N, C-alpha and C positions, 0 to 999 in steps of 0.2 A: 507655363503660360505659352500658348501657341502664338505664332506670328499673326494669325487671323484675329485672335482675341485682342492682341495689342493694337492692331490696326483699327479695330472697331471702336477704340477709345481715343484715336488720334484725330486732331483737327489738322488736316494736311494743309500746310501754310505756305503762302507766298505773298509777302508784303513789301518786297523790295521796290524802291522808287522806279527802277528801270525795267520793271516787269512788263513784258509785251503781251499782247493778246495770245500769241503763240505759246508763250510760257504759261499763261493762265489756263489755256485749253489743255495743256499737258497735265497740269496739277489736277484739274477737274476730271479729266479722263481717268487718271490714276485713282482718284477718290471714288469714282463710280466702280471701276473694275475691282478694286481691292476693299471696297466697302468700309472706308474710313468713316469716322463719325461725321465729318464735314470736310469741305474745302474752305479754308479761311483766306479770303482774297480782298483786295482793295475795293472800296465802294464803287469806283467808276467801272468795275468789271462785273458787278453783281447782276445787272439786267441781262447782258449778253450771255453770261454763264448760266443763269437760270433758264433762259430761253433755249440754249443749246443743249444743256445736259438735264433733260427731264428727270425729275425724281432726286436730283442731287440736293443734299442738305447744304445750302450756301450760308456761310458765316462771313460777317464783315466787321469792320472796326469803326468806332466813333471817337472823335477827339484824338486820333492817333497821330504820332506816338507821345506827344507831350502833355495832353490833357487840359491845357489851359484855355481852350476856347470857351466861350460863354455857354451856359446851359441851353439857351434857346437855339444855338447853333447845333449842339449835339442832338437835341430833340428833333430838329429838322433833318439832320443826317439820318436819324433813326427812322423817321417817317418815310423818307425817300428810299432808304435801303429796304424797308419792309414792302413798300409799293413795288420796288424793282424785283422782289422775289427772295430776299434774305429770310432765313428762318432763325438765325442766331446773331446776336449783337454782342461784340466785345468792346466795352467802353473804358476809356482811361479817365480816372478821377483827376480832379484839379489838385495836384500835389502841393501847390502853393497855398491852397486853403487849409490843407493839413498842417503845413508848417506854421501857418498863422493862427492855428487853433480854431479855425472856423468849421468845426465838424458839423455844425447845423447846416451849413451850405452844402457840404459833401453829401449828407443824408438827403437833403431836399432834391439835389440833382439826380441822385440814383433813383429816388422814388418817382420823380417825374419821367425819367427815361423808362423805368419799369412799367409805369402806367401806359406809356406810348407803346411799349413792346407787347403788352397784354400777355397772351398765352405763349408768345415766342420767348425763346431762351435769352436771358441777359446775363452776361459774364462781366464782372467788375475787375478791371486791372488796377491794382494798387501800386505797382512798381516798387517792390520791396527793397530794392537796392538803395533807395533814397530815404528809407524810413527807420526810425528807432523801433525797438521791441514794443515799447508802450504804444506807439502810433499804429503798429501792425495789429495789436490786440484791440485797440479802439476801433479800427476799421473792420475787424471781424464782427464786432457788435453792430456797427453801422450797416454793413452789407446785409447782415441778418435782419435787422429792423426794417430796412428798406424793401425787403422782399425779393432781392435779386436771387437768381438761380445758382450762380457760381461766384466764388472769389478766385481771382487769377493772379499769379505772382508777378508777371512781368510782360513788357511789350516785346522783349527780345532785342530791343534796340538801345537799352540803357547800358551803363557801364558793367552791369552784372545781371545774371538771370536767376532762374529758380535755384533754390537750395532745399535739401531735405529737411533742414532745420525749420525753415519757414512753413513747409507743409505740415510738419508735426505741431508747430505753433498754431496754425490755422485749425487743425483738427481738434485741438483742445478748446478753442474759443468760438468757433462758428456754431450757429444753430443747427438743429437736426435736418432742416430742409435745404441747407446750403451745401453745394458740392464744391469740389476743388479742382482747379486747372493749373497745372505747372507749365511754364513756357520760358524759353530762353536758355540756350546752351545745352539742351537735351539732344544728344546726337548719336548715342549708341543704343543698341538693343538692351544692354545691361542697365543703362541709366533709365530707360523707359520702364523696364520691369520694376526697378527700385521705387520709382515714383508711384506706379500703380499699386504696388504692394504696400506702400506707405499710406494709401487711402485716396489717391487722386482718381477722379472719375474721367478726366480728360488730360491729354498732353498736347500742347501746341508745339509743332516742330516742322521744320522744312527738311528733316532728315529721314523721313519715312522710307526713303529709297533703300536704306540698310535692311529693312524688312521686306520690301517689295521685291528686291533682287534675289532674296533668299527664299521667297515664298514658293 
């Protein structure tokens, strides 16, 4: 697998609270130059990034990183992000609803946001580090039923990130139209290849520089 092939599957990510416009411009310029799948950036930077970097596939986040904002807030975030020029949305589910067994609420929220997203890509972050195996399997079913485009392992800001075991579990339980994104703790070329070979369609990482500098 070549560096270019790997880069084409990477969401080049910068979601640090202290990120400046200068930092965001660097990430976006790299995403354009090295043809990454997208640049994943905070909502407040979507509009200037989309206006500055024509043709860039801009990804942003909803309910990030804890997921417990009300559905109406996430929907409004989605509406504004799309208006500002985002092409992809990565939403965080309400993990409290999962723990309370309110899977109907989780399903409804994802469905509403996918309706808002329309033809734009929606990725659903389930934050696997907080979940049991049974909860992960149930969420594979829910993400599939809701019509989301991707199931995503992690925010990268929880106590743990992606694992190959979770990707293999997803692979067994998601529907045929749902793709997988691994994120959190994926920092080496070797790890990126492992996740892609395991079936991931996307990788979220802030460590694409290991490929860029050797390209």
